[in-house]
C-alpha positions as a printed NumPy array, in Angstrom:
array([[  2.36 ,  -7.36 , -21.2  ],
       [  0.648,  -7.981, -17.577],
       [  1.602,  -4.512, -16.503],
       [  0.028,  -2.938, -19.116],
       [ -3.268,  -5.295, -18.622],
       [ -3.152,  -4.231, -14.709],
       [ -3.245,  -0.299, -16.208],
       [ -6.042,  -1.359, -18.507],
       [ -8.148,  -3.022, -15.727],
       [ -7.438,  -0.147, -13.365],
       [ -8.748,   2.109, -15.95 ],
       [-11.981,   0.383, -16.376],
       [-12.448,  -0.292, -12.794],
       [-12.012,   3.525, -12.22 ],
       [-14.786,   4.068, -14.978],
       [-17.439,   2.647, -12.535],
       [-20.149,   5.304, -10.807],
       [-18.785,   7.703,  -8.687],
       [-22.063,   7.172,  -6.517],
       [-21.185,   3.337,  -6.442],
       [-17.339,   3.875,  -5.525],
       [-18.525,   5.598,  -2.21 ],
       [-21.326,   2.697,  -1.436],
       [-20.704,   1.343,   1.643],
       [-17.157,   3.307,   2.266],
       [-15.891,   2.663,   5.654],
       [-15.373,   5.462,   7.863],
       [-14.441,   3.405,  10.837],
       [-10.77 ,   4.303,  11.865],
       [ -9.331,   4.772,  15.352],
       [ -7.525,   7.355,  16.888],
       [ -4.73 ,   4.464,  17.212],
       [ -4.712,   3.872,  13.862],
       [ -4.355,   7.789,  12.337],
       [ -1.766,   8.27 ,  15.308],
       [  0.285,   5.248,  16.553],
       [ -0.263,   3.998,  13.219],
       [  2.458,   5.79 ,  11.278],
       [  5.349,   4.943,  13.867],
       [  7.76 ,   5.718,  10.643],
       [  6.739,   8.741,  10.097],
       [  6.896,  10.558,  13.145],
       [  3.285,  10.463,  13.84 ],
       [  2.243,  11.59 ,  10.732],
       [  1.047,  10.022,   7.484],
       [  3.479,  10.833,   4.654],
       [  2.575,  13.772,   2.121],
       [  1.75 ,  12.14 ,  -1.139],
       [  3.712,  14.173,  -3.784],
       [  1.327,  13.14 ,  -6.69 ],
       [ -1.672,  15.387,  -5.834],
       [ -5.399,  13.725,  -4.301],
       [ -6.28 ,  13.276,  -7.983],
       [ -4.037,  10.38 ,  -7.998],
       [ -4.786,   9.185,  -4.906],
       [ -8.615,   9.462,  -5.17 ],
       [ -8.044,   7.86 ,  -8.09 ],
       [ -6.425,   4.652,  -6.86 ],
       [ -8.553,   4.198,  -3.872],
       [-11.589,   4.318,  -5.448],
       [-10.099,   1.339,  -8.145],
       [ -8.724,  -0.41 ,  -4.355],
       [-12.325,  -0.406,  -3.164],
       [-14.138,  -1.526,  -6.64 ],
       [-11.518,  -4.567,  -6.641],
       [-12.877,  -5.262,  -2.945],
       [-16.625,  -4.527,  -3.888],
       [-16.193,  -7.167,  -7.174],
       [-14.486,  -9.653,  -4.896],
       [-10.776,  -9.29 ,  -6.287],
       [ -8.625,  -9.113,  -3.152],
       [ -5.095,  -7.891,  -4.012],
       [ -3.97 , -10.308,  -0.635],
       [ -5.246, -13.358,  -0.331],
       [ -4.86 , -16.084,   2.342],
       [ -2.181, -17.932,   1.167],
       [ -0.31 , -14.708,   1.148],
       [ -0.755, -13.965,   4.672],
       [  0.54 , -17.67 ,   5.729],
       [  3.761, -16.339,   4.651],
       [  3.628, -14.113,   7.754],
       [  1.006, -15.059,   9.815],
       [ -0.271, -18.638,  11.338],
       [ -4.052, -19.052,   9.884],
       [ -5.656, -19.192,  13.75 ],
       [ -3.031, -16.237,  14.427],
       [ -5.031, -14.598,  11.851],
       [ -8.272, -15.239,  13.333],
       [ -7.724, -13.54 ,  16.08 ],
       [ -6.039, -10.494,  14.477],
       [ -8.769,  -9.853,  12.393],
       [-11.937, -11.006,  15.188],
       [-13.044, -13.218,  12.344],
       [-14.575, -10.322,  10.589],
       [-14.201,  -9.987,   6.851],
       [-14.72 ,  -5.78 ,   7.031],
       [-12.312,  -5.536,   9.723],
       [ -9.669,  -7.149,   7.582],
       [-10.623,  -5.182,   4.206],
       [-10.697,  -1.912,   5.755],
       [ -7.33 ,  -2.662,   7.429],
       [ -6.406,  -4.157,   3.324],
       [ -7.634,  -1.002,   2.207],
       [ -5.843,   0.981,   4.675],
       [ -2.388,  -0.049,   4.181],
       [ -2.474,   0.199,   0.112],
       [ -3.944,   3.528,   0.943],
       [ -0.411,   3.746,   3.072],
       [  1.953,   2.422,   0.726],
       [  0.593,   4.101,  -2.659],
       [  1.365,   7.735,   0.09 ],
       [  5.055,   6.844,  -0.259],
       [  5.365,   5.122,  -3.989],
       [  3.399,   8.407,  -5.456],
       [  4.384,   9.971,  -8.098],
       [  6.615,   7.788,  -9.47 ],
       [  4.961,   4.608,  -9.721],
       [  1.534,   3.759, -10.454],
       [ -0.139,   2.691,  -8.094],
       [ -3.517,   2.518,  -9.755],
       [ -1.499,  -1.138, -11.912],
       [  0.58 ,  -2.101,  -9.09 ],
       [ -2.512,  -2.938,  -6.835],
       [ -4.657,  -4.411,  -9.62 ],
       [ -2.119,  -7.137, -10.67 ],
       [ -2.609, -10.457,  -9.208],
       [ -1.123, -13.455,  -8.899],
       [  2.62 , -13.649, -10.027],
       [  2.121, -10.671, -11.57 ],
       [  2.402,  -8.93 ,  -8.174],
       [  5.511,  -7.79 ,  -6.816],
       [  6.37 ,  -9.973,  -3.754],
       [  7.905,  -7.908,  -1.195],
       [  4.811,  -4.994,  -2.107],
       [  2.732,  -8.147,  -1.016],
       [  4.624,  -9.599,   2.312],
       [  4.754,  -5.468,   3.54 ],
       [  1.424,  -5.261,   2.446],
       [  0.028,  -8.017,   4.959],
       [  2.421,  -6.841,   8.029],
       [  0.699,  -3.197,   7.257],
       [ -2.889,  -4.495,   7.259],
       [ -1.953,  -6.546,  10.323],
       [ -0.315,  -4.036,  12.738],
       [ -3.828,  -1.896,  11.995],
       [ -6.108,  -5.117,  12.413],
       [ -4.043,  -5.528,  15.663],
       [ -3.999,  -1.94 ,  16.936],
       [ -7.477,  -2.766,  17.314],
       [ -7.227,  -5.969,  19.429],
       [ -7.98 ,  -5.9  ,  23.283],
       [ -4.882,  -4.864,  25.125],
       [ -3.224,  -4.669,  21.848],
       [ -2.558,  -8.432,  21.814],
       [  0.785,  -9.151,  19.863],
       [  1.238,  -6.192,  19.602],
       [  5.31 ,  -6.228,  19.465],
       [  5.792,  -8.696,  16.906],
       [  3.344,  -6.7  ,  14.352],
       [  5.099,  -3.547,  15.166],
       [  8.169,  -4.778,  14.82 ],
       [  6.962,  -5.818,  10.78 ],
       [  4.914,  -2.734,  10.15 ],
       [  8.434,  -1.226,  11.281],
       [ 10.353,  -2.615,   8.728],
       [  7.989,  -2.232,   5.505],
       [  7.81 ,   1.281,   6.583],
       [ 11.602,   1.606,   6.315],
       [ 11.555,  -0.269,   3.14 ],
       [  8.734,   2.593,   2.004],
       [ 10.785,   5.358,   3.031],
       [ 14.01 ,   3.705,   0.97 ],
       [ 11.846,   3.41 ,  -1.908],
       [ 10.434,   7.077,  -1.653],
       [ 14.333,   8.365,  -0.934],
       [ 15.472,   6.48 ,  -4.983],
       [ 17.687,   4.214,  -1.734],
       [ 15.816,   1.298,  -3.265],
       [ 14.762,   1.06 ,  -6.882],
       [ 12.075,  -1.918,  -6.878],
       [ 10.744,  -4.341, -10.461],
       [  7.235,  -1.816, -10.61 ],
       [  5.532,   0.022, -12.929],
       [  6.336,   3.432, -13.339],
       [  3.554,   6.391, -14.599],
       [  3.554,   6.48 , -18.752],
       [  2.473,   9.803, -20.601],
       [  0.577,   9.076, -23.57 ],
       [  3.391,   8.609, -25.644],
       [  4.592,   5.713, -23.264],
       [  7.436,   7.453, -21.718],
       [  8.454,   7.604, -17.717],
       [  6.576,  11.119, -16.712],
       [  9.093,  14.245, -16.347],
       [ 10.069,  15.296, -12.801],
       [  8.623,  11.377, -11.377],
       [ 12.261,  10.633, -10.026],
       [ 13.872,  11.577,  -7.362],
       [ 17.857,  12.48 ,  -8.134],
       [ 20.414,  12.461,  -4.935],
       [ 23.995,  12.372,  -4.594],
       [ 26.94 ,  11.363,  -3.223],
       [ 28.149,  12.265,   0.097],
       [ 31.36 ,  14.959,  -0.201],
       [ 34.536,  12.779,  -0.481],
       [ 38.3  ,  14.346,   0.346],
       [ 41.194,  13.12 ,  -1.791],
       [ 44.664,  13.55 ,  -0.086],
       [ 47.217,  14.367,  -2.632]])
């Protein structure tokens, strides 16, 4: 199955030695990205419920994929949310800027989707195997981070609007109000890991007899 293939691909990628994973690790993060970049969470990034271990594993997979030339987001994907010429302006015609922003976007999304969803398999998917909503919102978040570093933050209004829409969707998924078709975390027996589902209750109802 496509999802199983993505999981296997994620495991193979993760086996790369640690010193290779950390080689060339981008360290530039501007204050505007860390503070202003999380509008939907009150100025602070979402807390991962899956632990640092899962987050480190997913980050390694993303970075190794980028080093191998495999991109979760393609030029065609950006065309849905921004024009080609505008993308060059926002990214400042820098492959490094774009790659950094895309990694930050995937890390940010994983913070909301863990621990219920298998983010390693999710971001290892390619082509039509990817969830289209995740692709679109990942583009919006990456563009927001890129736009944050532009002089006078040109075009920031539309980027902020689309970023906040993406965060609202992620918060809905995190709260269990939105249930996207994404690979869930499985145990050794292939069953959903217990404790990864978020439960809720309906609003209190009043009855007049």
